[in-house]
C-alpha atoms as an extended CHARMM CRD file, in Angstrom:
* protein
*
       143  EXT
         1         1  MET       CA            -35.1650000000       79.5170000000      -75.5850000000  PROA      1               0.0000000000
         2         2  VAL       CA            -32.8040000000       77.4620000000      -77.7360000000  PROA      2               0.0000000000
         3         3  PRO       CA            -34.5480000000       76.2110000000      -80.9020000000  PROA      3               0.0000000000
         4         4  GLU       CA            -34.9580000000       72.4120000000      -81.0100000000  PROA      4               0.0000000000
         5         5  ARG       CA            -33.1880000000       71.7610000000      -84.2860000000  PROA      5               0.0000000000
         6         6  VAL       CA            -29.9610000000       70.6490000000      -85.8640000000  PROA      6               0.0000000000
         7         7  SER       CA            -29.4450000000       72.6810000000      -89.0210000000  PROA      7               0.0000000000
         8         8  LEU       CA            -25.8770000000       71.9710000000      -90.0880000000  PROA      8               0.0000000000
         9         9  ILE       CA            -23.2380000000       69.3690000000      -89.2740000000  PROA      9               0.0000000000
        10        10  THR       CA            -19.6540000000       70.3190000000      -90.1000000000  PROA      10              0.0000000000
        11        11  LEU       CA            -16.8990000000       67.7340000000      -90.3670000000  PROA      11              0.0000000000
        12        12  GLY       CA            -13.3440000000       68.9900000000      -90.0210000000  PROA      12              0.0000000000
        13        13  ALA       CA            -11.4770000000       67.5690000000      -93.0070000000  PROA      13              0.0000000000
        14        14  GLN       CA             -7.8110000000       66.5900000000      -93.0150000000  PROA      14              0.0000000000
        15        15  ASN       CA             -7.9160000000       66.2740000000      -96.8140000000  PROA      15              0.0000000000
        16        16  LEU       CA            -10.9070000000       68.2140000000      -98.1200000000  PROA      16              0.0000000000
        17        17  PRO       CA            -10.5980000000       67.2140000000     -101.8070000000  PROA      17              0.0000000000
        18        18  GLU       CA            -10.5030000000       63.4940000000     -101.0010000000  PROA      18              0.0000000000
        19        19  LEU       CA            -13.3240000000       63.6470000000      -98.4420000000  PROA      19              0.0000000000
        20        20  ARG       CA            -15.4170000000       65.6890000000     -100.8840000000  PROA      20              0.0000000000
        21        21  LYS       CA            -14.8570000000       63.0550000000     -103.6020000000  PROA      21              0.0000000000
        22        22  PHE       CA            -16.1060000000       60.3070000000     -101.2730000000  PROA      22              0.0000000000
        23        23  TYR       CA            -19.4340000000       62.0560000000     -100.6460000000  PROA      23              0.0000000000
        24        24  GLN       CA            -19.7180000000       62.8870000000     -104.3550000000  PROA      24              0.0000000000
        25        25  ARG       CA            -19.2130000000       59.1690000000     -105.1370000000  PROA      25              0.0000000000
        26        26  LEU       CA            -22.1700000000       58.4570000000     -102.8400000000  PROA      26              0.0000000000
        27        27  GLY       CA            -24.1820000000       60.5850000000     -105.2750000000  PROA      27              0.0000000000
        28        28  TRP       CA            -24.7770000000       63.4750000000     -102.8870000000  PROA      28              0.0000000000
        29        29  SER       CA            -25.4320000000       66.9490000000     -104.3300000000  PROA      29              0.0000000000
        30        30  GLU       CA            -23.4770000000       70.0090000000     -103.2880000000  PROA      30              0.0000000000
        31        31  THR       CA            -25.1210000000       73.3700000000     -102.7420000000  PROA      31              0.0000000000
        32        32  GLU       CA            -24.2850000000       76.4510000000     -104.7380000000  PROA      32              0.0000000000
        33        33  ILE       CA            -22.3160000000       77.9100000000     -101.8060000000  PROA      33              0.0000000000
        34        34  SER       CA            -19.6250000000       75.2340000000     -102.0950000000  PROA      34              0.0000000000
        35        35  THR       CA            -16.1630000000       76.5170000000     -103.0310000000  PROA      35              0.0000000000
        36        36  ASP       CA            -12.7210000000       74.9760000000     -103.4700000000  PROA      36              0.0000000000
        37        37  SER       CA            -12.0820000000       75.3960000000      -99.7370000000  PROA      37              0.0000000000
        38        38  TYR       CA            -15.5140000000       74.5360000000      -98.2880000000  PROA      38              0.0000000000
        39        39  CYS       CA            -18.3590000000       72.3420000000      -99.4200000000  PROA      39              0.0000000000
        40        40  VAL       CA            -21.9230000000       71.7550000000      -98.3260000000  PROA      40              0.0000000000
        41        41  PHE       CA            -24.0750000000       68.7640000000      -99.2510000000  PROA      41              0.0000000000
        42        42  ARG       CA            -27.8590000000       68.6810000000      -99.1590000000  PROA      42              0.0000000000
        43        43  THR       CA            -29.4670000000       65.8970000000      -97.1550000000  PROA      43              0.0000000000
        44        44  ALA       CA            -33.1060000000       65.3310000000      -96.2830000000  PROA      44              0.0000000000
        45        45  GLY       CA            -32.7930000000       66.7330000000      -92.7750000000  PROA      45              0.0000000000
        46        46  VAL       CA            -29.7180000000       68.9120000000      -92.3140000000  PROA      46              0.0000000000
        47        47  LEU       CA            -26.8790000000       70.2720000000      -94.3910000000  PROA      47              0.0000000000
        48        48  LEU       CA            -23.5470000000       68.4500000000      -94.1540000000  PROA      48              0.0000000000
        49        49  SER       CA            -20.5050000000       70.6600000000      -94.5630000000  PROA      49              0.0000000000
        50        50  LEU       CA            -16.8400000000       69.8020000000      -94.9740000000  PROA      50              0.0000000000
        51        51  PHE       CA            -14.3410000000       72.4160000000      -93.8260000000  PROA      51              0.0000000000
        52        52  PRO       CA            -10.5500000000       72.1370000000      -93.5120000000  PROA      52              0.0000000000
        53        53  MET       CA             -9.7060000000       70.9840000000      -89.9810000000  PROA      53              0.0000000000
        54        54  GLU       CA             -7.1340000000       73.7250000000      -89.3630000000  PROA      54              0.0000000000
        55        55  GLU       CA             -9.6730000000       76.3960000000      -90.3730000000  PROA      55              0.0000000000
        56        56  LEU       CA            -12.3820000000       74.8320000000      -88.2130000000  PROA      56              0.0000000000
        57        57  ILE       CA            -10.0230000000       74.8500000000      -85.2170000000  PROA      57              0.0000000000
        58        58  LYS       CA             -9.3910000000       78.5660000000      -85.7340000000  PROA      58              0.0000000000
        59        59  ASP       CA            -13.0730000000       79.3270000000      -86.3050000000  PROA      59              0.0000000000
        60        60  ALA       CA            -14.0940000000       77.5190000000      -83.1040000000  PROA      60              0.0000000000
        61        61  GLY       CA            -11.4180000000       79.2850000000      -81.0850000000  PROA      61              0.0000000000
        62        62  LEU       CA             -9.6800000000       76.0580000000      -80.1080000000  PROA      62              0.0000000000
        63        63  GLU       CA             -6.0140000000       76.1160000000      -79.1730000000  PROA      63              0.0000000000
        64        64  SER       CA             -5.0420000000       72.7240000000      -80.5550000000  PROA      64              0.0000000000
        65        65  GLU       CA             -6.2880000000       70.0290000000      -82.8450000000  PROA      65              0.0000000000
        66        66  PRO       CA             -8.5350000000       67.4330000000      -81.2370000000  PROA      66              0.0000000000
        67        67  SER       CA             -7.6190000000       63.8030000000      -81.7630000000  PROA      67              0.0000000000
        68        68  VAL       CA             -8.4570000000       62.7190000000      -85.2850000000  PROA      68              0.0000000000
        69        69  THR       CA             -7.6100000000       59.0580000000      -84.8300000000  PROA      69              0.0000000000
        70        70  GLY       CA             -9.8730000000       56.4450000000      -83.3250000000  PROA      70              0.0000000000
        71        71  PHE       CA            -13.5370000000       56.7690000000      -82.4640000000  PROA      71              0.0000000000
        72        72  LYS       CA            -14.5900000000       60.3810000000      -82.0140000000  PROA      72              0.0000000000
        73        73  GLY       CA            -17.5960000000       59.6050000000      -79.8050000000  PROA      73              0.0000000000
        74        74  ILE       CA            -20.1640000000       60.6190000000      -82.4180000000  PROA      74              0.0000000000
        75        75  THR       CA            -22.0160000000       58.7690000000      -85.1500000000  PROA      75              0.0000000000
        76        76  LEU       CA            -24.0810000000       60.1680000000      -87.9810000000  PROA      76              0.0000000000
        77        77  ALA       CA            -26.9440000000       58.1500000000      -89.4210000000  PROA      77              0.0000000000
        78        78  ILE       CA            -28.6080000000       57.4960000000      -92.7390000000  PROA      78              0.0000000000
        79        79  ASN       CA            -32.0330000000       56.0130000000      -92.0880000000  PROA      79              0.0000000000
        80        80  VAL       CA            -33.7300000000       54.1320000000      -94.9090000000  PROA      80              0.0000000000
        81        81  ASP       CA            -37.3180000000       53.1260000000      -95.6540000000  PROA      81              0.0000000000
        82        82  GLU       CA            -36.9480000000       49.3360000000      -96.0100000000  PROA      82              0.0000000000
        83        83  PRO       CA            -34.7020000000       46.6890000000      -94.3720000000  PROA      83              0.0000000000
        84        84  HSD       CA            -33.1250000000       45.5650000000      -97.6820000000  PROA      84              0.0000000000
        85        85  GLN       CA            -31.9590000000       49.1390000000      -98.2900000000  PROA      85              0.0000000000
        86        86  VAL       CA            -29.4620000000       48.8210000000      -95.4080000000  PROA      86              0.0000000000
        87        87  ASP       CA            -27.6540000000       46.1230000000      -97.3960000000  PROA      87              0.0000000000
        88        88  ALA       CA            -27.8580000000       48.0530000000     -100.6770000000  PROA      88              0.0000000000
        89        89  VAL       CA            -26.5990000000       51.3190000000      -99.1610000000  PROA      89              0.0000000000
        90        90  THR       CA            -23.7830000000       49.4590000000      -97.3990000000  PROA      90              0.0000000000
        91        91  GLU       CA            -22.6520000000       48.0140000000     -100.7390000000  PROA      91              0.0000000000
        92        92  GLU       CA            -22.7650000000       51.4730000000     -102.3530000000  PROA      92              0.0000000000
        93        93  VAL       CA            -20.6570000000       52.8700000000      -99.5120000000  PROA      93              0.0000000000
        94        94  LYS       CA            -18.0570000000       50.1290000000     -100.0880000000  PROA      94              0.0000000000
        95        95  ALA       CA            -17.9630000000       50.9260000000     -103.8120000000  PROA      95              0.0000000000
        96        96  ALA       CA            -17.4520000000       54.6140000000     -103.0070000000  PROA      96              0.0000000000
        97        97  GLY       CA            -14.4640000000       53.8540000000     -100.7740000000  PROA      97              0.0000000000
        98        98  GLY       CA            -16.0480000000       53.7090000000      -97.3260000000  PROA      98              0.0000000000
        99        99  ARG       CA            -14.7970000000       51.1200000000      -94.8320000000  PROA      99              0.0000000000
       100       100  VAL       CA            -17.5800000000       48.9540000000      -93.4170000000  PROA      100             0.0000000000
       101       101  ILE       CA            -16.9090000000       48.2430000000      -89.7510000000  PROA      101             0.0000000000
       102       102  ARG       CA            -20.1340000000       46.3270000000      -89.0970000000  PROA      102             0.0000000000
       103       103  GLU       CA            -21.8460000000       44.4650000000      -91.9000000000  PROA      103             0.0000000000
       104       104  ALA       CA            -25.6080000000       44.7710000000      -92.2920000000  PROA      104             0.0000000000
       105       105  SER       CA            -27.4610000000       42.6430000000      -89.7540000000  PROA      105             0.0000000000
       106       106  ASP       CA            -30.6840000000       42.5140000000      -87.8080000000  PROA      106             0.0000000000
       107       107  ALA       CA            -30.5630000000       44.6220000000      -84.6490000000  PROA      107             0.0000000000
       108       108  PHE       CA            -31.6720000000       43.5590000000      -81.1810000000  PROA      108             0.0000000000
       109       109  TRP       CA            -34.2160000000       46.4160000000      -81.1800000000  PROA      109             0.0000000000
       110       110  GLY       CA            -36.0630000000       45.0810000000      -84.2340000000  PROA      110             0.0000000000
       111       111  GLY       CA            -34.4610000000       47.0240000000      -87.0460000000  PROA      111             0.0000000000
       112       112  ARG       CA            -31.5490000000       46.4220000000      -89.3960000000  PROA      112             0.0000000000
       113       113  THR       CA            -28.2410000000       48.2620000000      -89.2370000000  PROA      113             0.0000000000
       114       114  SER       CA            -24.6560000000       48.5400000000      -90.4440000000  PROA      114             0.0000000000
       115       115  TYR       CA            -21.7790000000       50.9200000000      -89.7130000000  PROA      115             0.0000000000
       116       116  PHE       CA            -19.0690000000       52.4280000000      -91.8900000000  PROA      116             0.0000000000
       117       117  LEU       CA            -16.2470000000       54.9360000000      -91.6930000000  PROA      117             0.0000000000
       118       118  ASP       CA            -15.7160000000       57.6060000000      -94.3140000000  PROA      118             0.0000000000
       119       119  PRO       CA            -12.1190000000       58.1080000000      -95.5320000000  PROA      119             0.0000000000
       120       120  GLU       CA            -11.2900000000       60.2670000000      -92.4930000000  PROA      120             0.0000000000
       121       121  GLY       CA            -12.7880000000       57.9570000000      -89.8880000000  PROA      121             0.0000000000
       122       122  ASN       CA            -16.1470000000       59.6770000000      -89.3410000000  PROA      122             0.0000000000
       123       123  ALA       CA            -18.5600000000       56.9610000000      -88.2000000000  PROA      123             0.0000000000
       124       124  TRP       CA            -21.8880000000       56.5010000000      -89.9680000000  PROA      124             0.0000000000
       125       125  GLU       CA            -24.7510000000       54.1260000000      -89.2480000000  PROA      125             0.0000000000
       126       126  VAL       CA            -27.0920000000       52.9120000000      -91.9730000000  PROA      126             0.0000000000
       127       127  ALA       CA            -30.3390000000       51.8930000000      -90.3200000000  PROA      127             0.0000000000
       128       128  TRP       CA            -33.8650000000       50.7670000000      -90.9450000000  PROA      128             0.0000000000
       129       129  ASN       CA            -36.1560000000       51.3620000000      -87.9880000000  PROA      129             0.0000000000
       130       130  PRO       CA            -39.6440000000       49.8270000000      -88.3200000000  PROA      130             0.0000000000
       131       131  THR       CA            -41.2170000000       52.6820000000      -86.3480000000  PROA      131             0.0000000000
       132       132  ALA       CA            -39.4830000000       55.5840000000      -88.1450000000  PROA      132             0.0000000000
       133       133  VAL       CA            -41.6410000000       58.2950000000      -89.6880000000  PROA      133             0.0000000000
       134       134  PHE       CA            -40.3080000000       60.6050000000      -92.4010000000  PROA      134             0.0000000000
       135       135  ASP       CA            -41.6890000000       63.8590000000      -93.7680000000  PROA      135             0.0000000000
       136       136  ALA       CA            -42.1940000000       64.5290000000      -97.4980000000  PROA      136             0.0000000000
       137       137  ARG       CA            -38.5250000000       65.5620000000      -97.9030000000  PROA      137             0.0000000000
       138       138  GLY       CA            -37.2770000000       62.3610000000      -96.2800000000  PROA      138             0.0000000000
       139       139  ALA       CA            -36.2930000000       63.9490000000      -92.9530000000  PROA      139             0.0000000000
       140       140  MET       CA            -36.9290000000       61.7350000000      -89.9460000000  PROA      140             0.0000000000
       141       141  ILE       CA            -39.5640000000       63.2660000000      -87.6960000000  PROA      141             0.0000000000
       142       142  HSD       CA            -40.1000000000       60.3520000000      -85.3150000000  PROA      142             0.0000000000
       143       143  PHE       CA            -38.6180000000       56.9680000000      -84.5140000000  PROA      143             0.0000000000
């Protein structure tokens, strides 16, 4: 049986130092296993790692680099506790160098949401969901 969990998300970085600086500017803390060539940030639910793209391609056994331009078909999400926090987080992302692609607005499903791209085009959603439930660490356990 495959465990029902996501433990680690790794983003292949074209420019690891610059991508690392962006997440540091968001105020995120790195773990002690971070090095000059690999970094891991703590989040409430999973660990987020940044690894040089060329090394990730080798590690995964791929033969060529996947497209790194345009939408990659995946979004990551930061869910917040209150609707006004979507706006505040979106402003912090802008100040850190993220590119907002959808300003904060009320969603058709009853929440509030915005979208941004990190410096390498990884898509993130900032969302407030009125039915979301978080554990004591801030990890979402239901929405």
